[in-house]
Every structure is written in C-alpha cells, then in structure tokens.
C-alpha positions in Angstrom: 24.8 -17.1 29.1 21.6 -14.4 30.8 19.4 -15.7 33.0 16.9 -13.7 33.0 13.2 -13.9 31.5 12.9 -13.1 28.0 10.7 -10.4 26.1 9.2 -11.5 23.0 9.6 -8.9 20.2 6.7 -9.8 18.4 7.1 -8.4 14.6 4.3 -7.7 12.7 3.8 -5.0 9.9 7.4 -4.2 11.2 10.0 -6.4 8.8 13.2 -4.8 10.0 15.9 -4.2 12.9 16.7 -0.6 12.3 15.1 2.4 13.9 12.5 -0.2 15.2 11.5 1.6 18.9 9.6 -1.8 20.3 12.7 -3.8 19.3 15.2 -1.2 20.7 13.5 -0.8 23.7 13.3 -4.4 24.2 17.3 -4.7 23.4 17.8 -1.6 26.3 16.4 -4.1 28.9 19.3 -6.3 28.5 17.1 -9.6 28.8 17.4 -12.1 26.2 15.3 -11.4 22.7 12.6 -13.3 21.0 12.1 -12.3 17.8 8.8 -13.8 16.7 6.6 -13.5 14.0 2.6 -15.3 13.7 0.9 -15.5 10.2 -3.1 -15.6 12.4 -5.5 -16.1 9.3 -7.9 -16.3 12.8 -8.7 -13.3 13.9 -12.4 -11.4 13.6 -12.7 -8.8 10.8 -8.8 -9.1 9.8 -8.6 -9.2 6.1 -6.3 -11.8 5.6 -3.1 -10.8 2.6 -4.1 -10.6 -0.9 -2.3 -13.1 -3.4 0.5 -10.7 -4.1 1.4 -10.0 -0.7 1.5 -12.8 0.8 4.6 -13.1 -2.5 5.9 -10.5 -0.3 5.5 -11.5 2.7 7.5 -14.5 2.2 10.8 -13.1 0.8 10.7 -10.3 3.3 9.7 -13.0 6.1 13.1 -14.5 4.4 15.1 -11.1 4.2 14.4 -10.7 7.7 15.8 -14.4 8.6 18.9 -13.4 7.0 19.6 -10.3 9.1 18.8 -11.4 12.5 21.4 -14.6 11.9 24.2 -12.4 11.1 23.6 -10.9 14.6 23.6 -14.2 15.9 19.1 -14.5 16.2 17.0 -17.0 15.1 13.3 -15.9 13.5 10.6 -17.8 15.5 7.7 -18.4 12.5 4.2 -20.0 14.5 1.1 -20.1 12.5 -2.0 -19.7 14.1 -4.8 -17.4 16.6 -2.1 -14.6 17.9 -2.9 -14.7 21.4 -2.8 -18.6 21.5 0.5 -18.9 20.3 2.3 -15.4 22.0 0.4 -17.3 25.6 2.4 -21.3 24.0 5.4 -19.4 23.7 5.2 -17.4 26.8 4.9 -21.2 28.6 7.9 -23.0 26.3 10.3 -20.0 27.5 9.0 -18.2 30.2 8.8 -14.4 28.9 7.6 -12.3 31.2 6.8 -9.2 28.4 5.7 -8.8 24.5 6.7 -6.1 22.4 5.6 -4.9 19.5 4.7 -2.3 16.6 1.6 -0.5 16.9 -0.9 -1.1 14.3 -4.2 0.8 12.6 -6.5 -1.3 11.0 -9.7 -1.7 13.2 -9.3 -5.9 13.5 -5.4 -4.7 14.7 -6.6 -2.6 17.2 -9.0 -4.7 18.7 -6.3 -7.3 19.4 -3.7 -5.1 20.5 -6.7 -4.5 23.3 -7.5 -7.9 24.2 -4.0 -8.8 24.1 -3.3 -6.6 26.5 -6.5 -7.4 29.3 -5.3 -11.2 28.7 -1.5 -10.8 29.1 -2.3 -8.7 32.1 -4.1 -11.3 33.8 -1.2 -13.7 34.1 1.0 -10.7 34.9 2.7 -10.9 32.0 3.8 -7.2 30.1 2.5 -6.3 26.7 4.0 -2.5 25.3 3.0 -1.4 21.7 5.4 1.3 20.3 4.4 4.1 17.4 7.1 2.9 14.6 5.2 2.9 11.8 3.5 6.1 10.9 5.6 9.8 11.4 2.9 11.0 13.6 0.2 8.9 15.7 -3.3 9.4 14.4 -5.1 10.8 17.6 -2.6 13.5 18.5 -3.3 15.3 14.6 -6.4 17.4 15.6 -8.3 20.7 13.8 -8.7 23.5 16.5 -12.1 22.1 17.7 -10.3 18.6 18.7 -11.7 16.9 16.0 -10.0 14.4 13.8 -9.3 16.2 10.1 -11.6 15.0 6.8 -9.6 17.5 4.8 -5.7 16.7 3.4 -4.7 20.4 3.5 -5.3 21.6 6.9 -4.7 17.9 8.3 -0.7 18.0 6.5 -0.3 21.6 7.2 -1.2 20.8 11.2 1.5 17.9 10.9 4.6 20.2 9.2 3.3 22.5 12.1 3.9 19.9 14.8 7.3 18.8 16.5 8.8 17.0 13.7 9.4 13.0 13.5 12.1 11.8 16.3 15.1 11.0 14.1 15.6 7.3 13.1 17.6 5.6 15.7 20.0 2.0 15.5 19.8 -0.2 17.9 21.8 0.9 21.5 23.5 -2.1 22.2 24.0 -5.9 20.8 21.3 -7.5 21.4 21.1 -10.7 23.3 19.2 -13.1 21.0 17.1 -15.6 23.8 19.1 -19.3 23.1 18.1 -22.3 22.6 15.6 -20.8 19.9 12.1 -22.0 20.7 11.3 -24.3 17.5 10.0 -23.0 14.4 7.6 -23.5 11.5 8.9 -24.4 8.0 7.6 -21.3 6.5 7.2 -23.4 3.4 4.6 -25.0 5.2 3.0 -21.9 5.5 2.1 -22.1 1.6 2.8 -17.9 1.0 2.6 -18.8 -2.9 2.1 -21.6 -4.5 2.8 -20.5 -8.4 -0.8 -21.0 -9.8 -1.0 -18.9 -11.4 2.2 -18.0 -11.8 1.9 -14.5 -11.8 5.0 -13.4 -9.9 6.9 -15.9 -11.8 9.2 -12.6 -12.9 8.9 -10.3 -9.5 12.5 -11.0 -7.5 13.6 -9.3 -10.9 11.8 -6.7 -10.5 11.9 -6.3 -6.9 14.1 -7.1 -3.9 12.0 -7.3 -0.4 13.7 -6.5 3.0 15.7 -3.8 4.1 18.5 -3.5 1.9 15.9 -3.5 -1.4 14.0 -0.5 0.4 16.7 1.4 1.5 18.4 1.0 -2.6 15.4 1.9 -3.7 15.0 5.1 -1.3 19.2 6.0 -2.6 18.6 5.3 -6.2 15.5 7.9 -6.2 17.2 10.9 -3.9 20.5 9.9 -6.2 18.4 10.8 -9.2 14.4 11.2 -10.1 13.9 13.5 -6.8 14.8 16.3 -9.2 12.0 16.1 -11.4 9.6 14.5 -9.0 7.2 17.3 -8.8 6.6 16.7 -12.7 8.0 13.2 -13.1 5.5 11.5 -11.4 2.7 12.3 -13.3 3.7 10.4 -16.1 3.8 6.4 -15.9 6.6 6.1 -18.6 9.2 8.2 -16.3 10.8 6.6 -13.8 10.5 9.6 -11.3 8.3 7.9 -8.5 10.5 6.3 -5.4 8.4 2.4 -5.5 9.1 2.1 -1.8 5.3 2.3 -0.9 5.6 -1.7 -0.6 8.3 -1.6 1.6 6.9 0.9 4.1 3.6 -0.9 4.0 6.0 -4.0 5.1 7.8 -1.8 7.8 10.9 -3.0 5.9 12.5 1.1 6.0 10.9 3.3 8.7 8.8 6.8 7.3 11.2 8.4 9.6 14.1 6.8 8.0 12.8 8.3 4.6 11.4 11.5 6.1 14.8 12.7 7.4 17.0 11.1 4.4 14.7 13.5 2.3 15.2 16.4 4.2 19.1 16.0 4.4 18.8 16.0 0.7 16.9 19.0 0.2 19.7 21.0 2.9 22.6 19.7 0.7 21.0 21.0 -2.6 18.4 24.0 -2.6 17.9 23.2 -5.9 15.4 20.5 -5.4 14.1 21.4 -2.0 11.1 21.7 -3.3 11.0 18.6 -5.1 12.0 17.1 -1.8 9.0 19.2 0.0 6.6 17.4 -2.7 7.8 14.1 -2.0 7.2 14.6 2.0 3.5 15.7 1.0 3.3 12.9 -0.7 4.1 10.8 2.6 1.8 12.9 4.2 -1.2 11.7 2.3 -0.3 8.0 3.8 0.0 9.6 7.4 -3.7 11.1 6.3 -5.2 7.7 5.0 -4.3 6.1 8.7 -5.3 9.4 10.5 -8.9 8.6 8.9 -8.5 4.3 8.9 -7.9 5.7 12.7 -11.0 7.6 13.4 -13.5 6.6 11.0 -12.8 2.7 10.7 -15.9 2.2 8.6 -14.5 3.3 5.3 -12.9 -0.2 4.6 -16.2 -1.6 4.1 -18.3 1.5 3.9 -18.3 4.7 2.5 -17.0 7.9 4.6 -19.8 9.7 3.2 -22.9 8.3 5.0 -25.1 9.2 1.2 -23.0 7.5 -1.4 -24.6 3.9 1.1 -27.8 4.7 -1.7 -25.5 5.4 -5.1 -26.9 3.3 -7.8 -24.3 0.9 -8.6 -25.4 -0.5 -12.1 -22.2 -2.7 -13.6 -22.3 -5.9 -14.5 -19.6 -8.7 -13.6 -18.6 -9.2 -17.5 -17.3 -5.4 -17.3 -15.3 -5.9 -14.6 -13.7 -8.7 -15.6 -12.8 -6.7 -18.7 -11.2 -4.5 -16.7 -9.7 -6.5 -14.5 -7.8 -8.1 -17.7 -7.1 -5.1 -19.2 -9.2 -5.5 -22.1 -11.7 -2.5 -22.0 -10.8 -0.9 -25.5 -9.2 2.0 -23.5 -5.9 1.5 -23.9 -4.4 4.0 -20.6 -6.7 1.7 -18.4 -5.3 -1.6 -20.1 -1.9 -0.8 -20.0 -2.8 -0.3 -16.2 -4.7 -3.4 -15.8 -1.7 -5.4 -17.1 0.9 -3.4 -15.3 -0.8 -4.6 -12.1 -0.8 -7.8 -12.9 2.4 -8.4 -14.4 4.5 -6.4 -11.9 2.3 -6.0 -8.6 2.7 -2.6 -9.5 0.3 0.1 -10.8 1.8 3.6 -11.1 -0.2 6.4 -9.2 -1.7 8.3 -11.7 -2.7 5.8 -13.6 -4.5 3.8 -10.9 -6.8 7.4 -10.5 -7.3 6.8 -14.2 -8.2 3.0 -14.1 -9.9 3.3 -10.8 -12.4 6.2 -12.0 -13.4 4.0 -15.2 -14.3 1.5 -13.2 -16.5 4.4 -10.9 -17.1 6.2 -12.9 -17.2 4.6 -16.8 -18.8 1.2 -15.7 -21.0 1.8 -12.9 -19.4 -0.7 -10.5 -19.1 0.0 -6.6 -15.6 1.0 -5.4 -15.3 -2.0 -2.9 -14.9 -4.8 -6.1 -12.1 -2.4 -7.3 -10.4 -2.1 -4.0 -11.1 -5.7 -3.0 -8.9 -6.5 -6.9 -6.4 -4.5 -5.6 -6.2 -6.3 -1.9 -5.4 -9.4 -4.0 -3.1 -7.8 -6.8 -0.8 -5.0 -5.1 2.3 -5.8 -3.6 1.5 -2.5 -1.7 -2.2 -3.0 -1.1 -2.7 -0.9 2.6 -6.3 -1.2 4.3 -5.8 2.6 4.7 -4.3 3.9 1.4 -6.6 1.4 -0.4 -10.1 2.4 0.9 -9.2 6.1 1.4 -7.5 6.0 -2.1 -10.9 4.0 -4.0 -13.3 6.4 -1.8 -11.5 9.4 -2.4 -12.1 9.0 -6.4 -15.0 7.4 -6.6 -16.2 10.6 -4.5 -17.8 9.3 -1.0 -14.1 9.6 0.7 -13.0 12.4 2.9 -11.2 15.0 1.0 -13.3 13.3 -2.3 -12.3 14.0 -6.0 -15.5 15.9 -6.9 -18.2 12.9 -8.2 -18.4 15.8 -11.7 -14.6 14.9 -11.9 -14.7 12.1 -14.3 -11.2 11.2 -16.2 -10.8 10.6 -19.6 -9.3 7.9 -20.4 -8.1 9.1 -23.6 -6.7 12.6 -22.9 -5.4 11.1 -19.9 -3.4 9.0 -22.1 -2.2 11.8 -24.3 -1.6 14.1 -21.8 0.6 11.6 -19.6 2.2 9.3 -22.3 2.3 11.9 -24.9 4.9 9.4 -26.7 2.7 6.2 -25.7 6.1 4.4 -24.1 4.2 3.3 -21.4 0.5 1.9 -23.7 3.0 0.9 -25.6 5.1 -1.4 -23.9 1.8 -3.2 -21.7 -0.7 -2.9 -24.7 1.7 -4.3 -27.7 -1.1 -5.3 -30.1 -1.7 -2.1 -31.0 1.8 -0.5 -30.7 2.6 0.1 -34.4 -0.7 2.7 -34.2 0.6 6.4 -35.3 0.4 8.2 -31.5 -2.7 10.3 -33.3 -4.5 7.1 -32.7 -2.8 5.0 -29.8 -5.0 6.3 -26.9 -8.6 6.1 -28.8 -8.1 3.5 -31.8 -11.9 2.9 -32.9 -11.7 6.5 -34.0 -8.4 5.4 -36.5 -9.4 5.2 -40.1 -9.7 1.4 -41.7 -6.4 2.2 -43.7 -4.7 3.0 -40.5 -5.7 0.0 -38.9 -4.6 -2.4 -41.4 -1.2 -1.2 -41.7 -0.8 -1.3 -38.2 -2.1 -5.2 -38.1 -5.3 -4.2 -35.9 -8.7 -5.8 -36.3 -11.0 -4.4 -34.1 -12.6 -7.2 -31.9 -9.4 -9.5 -32.8 -6.7 -8.1 -31.9 -7.8 -5.4 -29.4 -11.3 -4.7 -28.2 -13.7 -2.1 -29.1 -14.5 0.3 -26.2 -17.1 -1.4 -24.0 -18.7 1.6 -23.2 -18.7 5.1 -25.1 -16.9 8.1 -23.0 -19.6 10.4 -23.7 -22.3 8.3 -22.8 -21.3 6.7 -19.8 -20.1 10.1 -18.3 -23.4 11.6 -18.7 -24.8 8.0 -16.7 -22.0 8.7 -13.9 -23.2 12.4 -14.0 -27.1 11.7 -13.7 -26.4 8.4 -10.8 -24.3 10.8 -8.9 -27.4 13.7 -9.7 -29.9 11.1 -7.8 -27.8 11.2 -5.1 -28.2 15.8 -4.5 -32.0 15.3 -5.7 -32.6 12.8 -3.0 -30.8 14.4 -0.8 
C-alpha cells in the first residue's frame, strides 16, 4: 500500500477520466488519489443547476462512477459548502493537495481564489488546471492587449495561435486511495424527483457520460459532417452533433473533439470546409467563455450599457404562452415543445424563439435565459447568457436591433417540407404546406378539412407580426433617441 499522503481530485464540470490534465497530473505524482464530487448549493452568486441539468448530472455521475469502478476507484460524493467539505475530507484522509479543473463562471473564480488562500494557510497545495476550453480566455487578446468583443477577429486570432495540445490519456495507472472515504448515496440528493415527469423518455434519447459523448462524436464525423454547413440550419435534419450537454459537463474534452474533427478533414479533403465550419462553431463556445471571463456581469446585466433603459413591456401571460408552445406561431411552438419534451432545441430554432420573445413580445431576455437555464440539458451560463444577449441586441457582436426574425419566413425557409413542425405541433399536421406556418391565413374550408379550429385545437397568434415588429423597432429606436 502506498503510504504517501493522498491527493484529492475534485471533480467539477469535468466528469471524465480521459484527457483530463488535473487528474493526469495527480496520477503522475505517484501518490494515492481520491476522486471526489461536491454538490455545493451554498457558494455565493452560484447559479444552481436547473431541473434538466440536475437530471443529466445524476446520470453523468453514475456513468463516471462506473468508469472509475472498472479502474478500481470509487467516486466520493459529498454535499455541502465546498471549502468545508474539502477540509473535512483532508482531515479524514491526511491529504495534502487538492487538484481540480478550472471553471470560468464568476462565482467559480471567486471560490477558487478563496480555496487557494484558505488551503494555503493549512499548508495544503491547491492546483487548478485547464481542460474545459481550447484557449484560455486571458491569453487571447487583440492588438491593444484588450479582450475581444467581436467574434470574427477573436476566432481569427485563435486560429493563428498555437494549436491546443493534443488530447492525452493518463500516463500511468492510478493508485486510488483505499479504503475509500465515506460517500453519500446519490439517491439522497434527489437531483431528479420525477414531478412533473418531463424527463420520462430522456434515457431513450440521451446517454450521459463519456461513452455517450464519444458515440455522438463518432456518428457525427462519420456522417452528418458532410452536410454540416447547410444542414445545420434545418431542424428536421440530423446534421448537428448534439454534443453540447456532454461538453458542458466535461464528459469529453474540447481538445478531443477538435483533433477528431481535424483528423476527419485531413483524411477527406471533400469535407475539410465542413470541418472548418464546425470548428468555428466550437469557436463560438470559446468566445462566450472569453466574454464571461472578461465581462462577468453579462449573466445578469446587458453587455451594452444603453440597454439598461430598454422599455420591456411583455406580460406574464405572453411569457407563459411562449413557455408552453402556445403562441400561435408554429415554428416557435415547435421549438418550445421540443425543448420541454427532449431537454434540447435545435440552434436555428433557439434563435427564432429568442427573437420572438424579446422582439415580438418585448419580454426581457433574462426571462428567456432563466427558462432555458431550467429546461436545457446543455444549460451553460456563458453560452446561455451571451446567446440571449446576442439575439436581443444587447450583447457583444450582437444581432442588429432591427433584425427581427419573421417566424413565418423562418419556418417556411428552414422547415420547407414541414417535417419538424408536423412532428412537434401535430394538431395542425393536416394543413397544406402553404398554410402550415400561418394557419390563420388558411380559408375556412381548408381549416375544416384539416380538422383545425383556431382558438380550440390550436391558438390564434398572440401578436400580429407586423404590429409587433413596428413596436419592437419603436422600442429599440427609443434607445437611440435617448443616447
């Protein structure tokens, strides 16, 4: 038995064993390692995970536990304030070091600073490691040494920088600490209680854990990547990776995704352009975390100062109709129902529903961000905040205020055959394509033949597009006039 003092590896949003720099370094020390996950609902400023995220976390931790068990390890589960839990675990085991992966949310940064100071006072080594991003936020700067606010030059600078290091497996077999410290039973955490049972079928749709992440990546690179640039805009087509929940929970490293995609492009010149486009979408993830690191207020406040005065005028009734997929605009309702039933929404549709909420209904982007936070399996503070602000016009590199998605046009263009809408809004499935995105324009005999009574089977539009667009432009115009 190894009698050297152990190292605690504190798992956070990095629930994997491969290409994990902090764990690799802990193992390389040749000392016993204690893998630990702490459910900490008490850190000041922390955004507690929403309902969908808790479901994923439950299954992801179980998957990680299974992997560690095959290696002879055991994941220690504890609940409580992170510093107090780590101190207790140090006292129980004689550990003299805590290693972890870096996080970028404002509350997480503050916690890391507090841990470093407090544990150092106890002569406990505290080390944090990169591993969640391709490029560390503080290392990418513009020519003036300032953080970027626009994506294109940011990504150009990233691509000109040294490539991320290749993914690495553990260099040696881990010496897991034995006997393992006492652990909570994860069922006691009640991460998912099944009320309402909105996730009843999710295990047939998703496989949380590293194995599920790698399968998603293999399937994508083996097929959908060939039509990624165009296909990713069409929600009825399986042309996206659906890796976002896996990346958020750190079940696969972005470096592994990067190098697997690059290898696919190098092996087949015919898909190299598609691979570059896919990598640029990973770049948006990087950009969101870059913004969160340098402008931490974006989770709560507008990036653009003038938007603090924006005249939001939406109503609770309109918000509820949006949340339930009952706005009367089929592409919007399809997206909101897909979200509720699967924990996911296609990216093109995310932009459409966000534009509808903020610009047609004039409801604050934070209300939409909060709903996504609770219902998205890939709910990520940086991506969610910057994405909503981008659509609303208040964010960095934002969509212009006058860009107001027409939900009828969006549905007709990107769901041309109506496959997506008919799946998620079956009550209007019998309508001809011509009227599928605007059922209120269908003649009475067409509605009757399709078995649709507006206001009974499916709602009439809660707002008129033209009037809503004019109201939005007036509201946005008031900011310019006030400046």
